[in-house]
C-alpha positions in Angstrom: 124.0 144.0 164.4 121.8 147.1 164.0 118.2 147.1 163.2 118.8 148.3 159.6 121.3 145.4 159.0 118.8 143.0 160.4 116.0 144.3 158.1 118.3 144.3 155.1 119.0 140.7 155.7 115.3 139.8 155.7 114.7 141.1 152.2 115.9 140.1 148.7 117.4 143.0 146.8 119.0 141.1 143.9 117.5 138.0 142.2 119.7 136.3 139.7 121.0 132.9 138.5 124.2 131.8 136.9 123.9 128.4 135.3 127.1 126.4 134.8 125.6 122.9 134.8 124.7 122.7 131.0 121.9 120.3 131.9 119.5 122.4 133.9 116.1 123.0 132.4 114.4 125.0 135.2 115.6 126.3 138.6 113.6 127.9 141.4 115.4 130.8 143.1 116.0 129.9 146.8 114.3 132.7 148.8 115.2 131.2 152.2 111.8 132.5 153.4 112.8 136.1 152.6 110.6 138.7 151.0 111.3 140.5 147.9 112.0 144.2 148.5 110.2 146.9 146.6 112.5 148.0 143.8 114.6 144.9 144.0 116.6 144.1 140.8 115.8 141.0 138.8 118.6 139.9 136.4 117.8 137.6 133.6 120.7 136.4 131.4 120.7 135.3 127.8 119.1 131.9 127.2 117.0 132.4 130.3 113.4 133.4 131.1 112.2 134.3 134.7 108.7 133.3 135.6 107.0 134.6 138.8 104.5 132.2 140.5 102.2 133.4 143.4 100.2 130.9 145.3 100.2 128.4 142.4 99.2 131.0 139.8 101.5 132.3 137.1 102.5 135.9 137.4 104.7 138.0 135.2 107.3 136.7 132.8 110.6 138.4 132.3 112.9 138.1 129.2 116.7 138.6 129.3 117.7 141.9 130.8 117.8 143.9 134.1 114.5 144.7 135.6 113.4 146.8 138.6 110.6 145.1 140.5 108.2 148.0 140.9 104.4 148.1 140.3 104.7 149.1 136.6 106.9 146.1 135.8 104.7 143.4 137.5 101.1 144.2 136.5 100.0 140.6 136.7 101.5 140.0 140.1 99.9 143.3 141.3 96.5 142.0 140.2 97.0 138.7 141.9 98.0 140.3 145.2 95.3 142.9 145.0 97.5 146.0 145.1 95.0 148.6 144.0 97.3 151.5 144.6 100.6 149.9 143.9 102.9 148.3 146.5 105.6 149.7 148.7 106.0 146.9 151.2 108.0 143.7 150.5 106.2 140.6 149.1 106.8 136.9 148.6 106.6 135.0 145.4 108.4 132.1 143.8 110.8 132.9 140.9 111.6 130.2 138.4 114.4 130.5 135.9 113.8 128.5 132.7 116.7 127.7 130.3 115.8 128.5 126.6 119.0 127.5 124.9 119.0 124.5 122.5 119.5 121.0 124.0 120.9 118.7 121.4 121.5 114.9 120.9 118.6 113.7 123.1 117.8 110.0 122.4 114.4 108.5 121.9 113.2 105.0 121.0 110.4 102.5 121.2 110.8 100.1 124.1 108.0 98.0 122.6 107.0 97.7 119.0 104.4 100.1 117.8 101.6 98.9 115.5 100.9 100.7 112.2 98.6 99.9 109.4 100.1 99.6 105.9 98.2 99.3 102.7 100.6 96.7 101.3 101.5 94.6 104.4 98.5 95.2 106.7 99.2 95.5 110.4 102.9 95.7 111.0 105.0 95.9 114.2 107.7 98.6 114.0 110.6 99.5 116.3 112.3 102.8 115.8 114.9 105.0 117.5 116.8 108.2 116.9 117.7 111.6 118.4 116.0 115.0 118.7 117.0 118.6 119.6 114.7 120.9 121.5 114.3 124.2 123.3 111.7 125.5 125.7 109.5 128.3 124.2 106.6 128.5 126.7 107.8 128.5 130.3 104.3 128.4 131.8 103.2 125.3 129.9 106.6 123.7 130.6 106.5 124.3 134.3 102.9 123.2 134.6 103.1 120.0 132.5 106.7 118.9 132.7 108.8 120.3 135.5 106.1 121.1 138.1 107.4 122.6 141.3 110.7 120.8 141.2 113.3 123.2 142.5 116.0 121.9 140.1 114.7 120.1 137.0 117.5 118.5 135.0 117.9 117.0 131.6 118.1 113.4 132.8 114.7 113.7 134.5 113.3 115.2 131.3 114.6 112.3 129.2 112.9 109.8 131.3 109.7 111.8 131.4 109.5 112.7 127.7 110.7 109.5 126.1 107.3 107.8 126.2 105.7 111.1 125.2 107.9 111.5 122.1 107.1 107.9 121.1 103.4 108.6 121.5 103.6 111.7 119.4 105.7 109.8 116.8 103.1 107.0 116.6 100.3 109.5 116.1 102.3 111.3 113.4 103.0 108.1 111.5 99.2 107.3 111.6 98.3 110.8 110.4 100.9 110.8 107.6 100.1 107.2 106.5 103.8 106.6 105.8 104.2 103.2 103.9 106.3 100.7 105.7 108.5 100.4 102.6 109.5 104.1 102.9 109.9 103.9 106.7 112.3 101.0 106.5 114.3 102.2 103.5 114.2 106.0 103.7 114.2 106.8 107.4 116.8 109.5 107.0 114.1 111.6 105.2 111.3 110.6 107.6 112.4 112.9 110.4 112.0 116.1 108.4 108.7 114.9 107.0 107.2 114.1 110.4 108.6 117.2 112.2 105.6 119.5 111.1 103.2 116.9 112.5 105.2 116.3 115.8 105.8 120.0 116.7 102.3 121.3 117.1 101.6 118.5 119.7 104.8 119.1 121.6 104.3 122.9 121.7 100.7 122.7 122.8 101.1 120.0 125.4 104.6 120.6 126.8 105.8 124.1 125.8 108.8 122.9 123.8 109.8 123.1 120.2 111.5 120.2 118.5 114.0 121.8 116.2 115.4 118.6 114.8 113.9 115.1 114.8 116.1 112.3 113.4 114.9 108.7 112.7 118.2 106.8 112.8 116.7 103.3 112.4 113.4 101.6 111.9 113.1 97.8 112.0 110.3 95.6 110.9 109.6 91.8 111.4 111.7 89.4 109.3 108.8 88.4 107.1 108.2 92.1 106.1 112.0 92.5 105.5 111.9 89.6 103.1 109.0 91.1 101.3 110.8 94.4 101.0 113.9 92.7 99.7 111.9 90.8 97.1 110.2 94.0 96.0 113.6 95.8 95.8 114.9 92.9 93.6 112.0 93.1 91.2 112.5 96.8 90.9 116.2 96.2 90.2 115.4 93.6 87.5 112.7 95.8 85.8 110.8 94.2 83.0 111.6 90.7 81.7 113.0 92.0 78.4 115.7 94.1 80.0 116.5 91.3 82.4 117.0 88.8 79.5 119.2 91.3 77.6 121.3 91.7 80.7 121.7 88.0 81.1 122.7 87.6 77.5 125.3 90.4 77.8 126.7 88.7 81.0 126.9 85.4 79.2 128.9 86.9 76.3 131.2 88.7 78.7 131.9 85.4 80.5 132.8 83.5 77.3 129.7 81.4 77.1 130.0 79.6 80.5 127.0 78.7 82.6 123.3 79.1 81.9 123.7 82.8 80.9 126.3 81.8 78.3 124.2 79.0 76.9 121.2 81.3 76.6 123.3 83.8 74.8 124.6 81.2 72.4 121.1 79.8 71.6 119.8 83.3 71.0 122.7 84.1 68.7 122.0 80.8 66.8 118.3 81.6 66.4 119.3 85.1 65.2 121.6 83.7 62.5 119.0 81.2 61.4 116.4 83.9 61.1 118.8 86.0 59.0 119.4 83.0 56.7 115.6 82.5 56.3 115.3 86.2 55.4 118.0 85.8 52.8 116.2 82.6 51.3 119.0 80.3 52.2 116.5 77.5 53.0 114.2 78.3 50.0 114.6 75.5 47.5 112.8 77.5 44.8 115.3 80.4 44.9 117.5 80.4 41.8 121.0 79.2 42.6 124.2 80.7 41.3 127.2 78.8 40.2 128.7 76.8 43.1 131.9 78.3 44.4 131.2 81.8 43.0 129.8 83.6 46.0 126.6 81.4 46.1 126.4 78.4 48.4 125.6 75.1 46.6 121.9 73.9 46.9 121.1 71.9 50.0 120.6 68.2 49.6 116.9 67.0 49.7 117.6 64.8 52.6 116.2 67.2 55.4 112.7 66.1 56.5 110.0 68.4 55.1 108.5 68.8 58.7 111.7 70.2 60.0 111.7 72.9 57.3 108.0 73.6 57.8 108.4 74.1 61.6 111.8 75.7 61.7 110.3 79.1 62.5 107.9 77.8 65.2 109.1 77.6 68.9 107.6 76.1 72.0 107.6 77.9 75.4 110.4 75.6 76.5 112.6 76.5 73.6 111.9 80.2 74.1 112.7 79.8 77.8 116.1 78.3 76.9 116.8 81.3 74.6 115.9 83.9 77.2 117.4 82.0 80.1 114.2 82.1 82.2 111.7 79.5 83.3 108.9 78.2 81.0 106.4 79.7 83.5 107.9 83.2 83.0 107.5 82.8 79.2 103.8 81.7 79.5 103.2 84.6 81.9 104.7 87.0 79.3 102.5 85.5 76.5 99.3 85.8 78.6 100.2 89.4 79.5 100.8 90.3 75.8 104.5 91.0 76.1 105.3 88.0 73.8 103.0 87.3 70.9 102.0 83.6 70.8 99.2 81.3 69.6 97.4 78.9 71.8 96.5 75.6 70.2 94.5 73.4 72.5 96.4 73.7 75.8 99.8 74.5 74.2 101.4 77.8 73.2 103.5 78.3 70.1 105.6 81.3 69.3 107.0 82.3 65.9 110.6 83.3 65.5 109.4 86.7 64.3 107.5 87.2 67.5 110.5 86.4 69.6 112.7 88.8 67.6 110.1 91.5 68.1 110.2 90.9 71.8 114.0 91.1 72.0 114.1 94.2 69.8 112.0 96.3 72.3 
């Protein structure tokens, strides 16, 4: 071996990296204790960034392309090495390649419940998990805060390192956004997009990565909170008492009068018919009567008690509850809220048939 061959073997003339692993985040070029020759070629492929590091300090950064390593192309490194008049001799520096393509389908999750404050339920323990996609956008921050001096930093190492950091940022974003537990547990498919603008600034500033997609696939709360959410959802589905009663009556009619709903429907129909007969004067003994059998019903016998006639249009809460198919307590609550008009006599409520009809008409 001649002297020139020996010297050529001591210098790096081409620096490049071909990644076929699909899971490498950063890779340090193995210089094998060789120096970089003046004018050496640096090749950076698509989805790569090359970062020079000299004695622990970041030097020049190179984007995809073919670069000649001369003084004009490495101004930062020239400053670090103190080359006042440029350099002609070989030099040593670490070259890190950082992958900038998108890494998809990375899983995250809370190993322990996180605590969040909710205006409806107070302090609530929440578990959540999902996936996120990311890319590296600042190689200097990423190398300093995440990969370090690892010569081959892979995705599985990143997942272990970043899982707790993602959860921490997610918890801070939840606190900042003040997301209600009800929305978190029922609309989590929308939560990821809503939290992404809060998560990304922290991830970019601290770790040099951009979260392009953040999915909250599931969020679970304690059983007692789930029960409260189910109850609230049921009340929302029922709506106001009036609509609920009408629904129950329609159900009873459709089922042919069977069950409590059918009984409620039949009672309501009976009261409606009676009210119509009162309006037509069927129970008015002073109304002139036509000839029996010619379109006018014969006069009622005077055997009905006067009290029954006098109180035929007055109902108790119990009777109204039977008509509506609800509890007596629900009726009293509706009276006190003003939904049903009623009069309180002593400790008892009384409702007129007209007030009940007005309630059902709304």
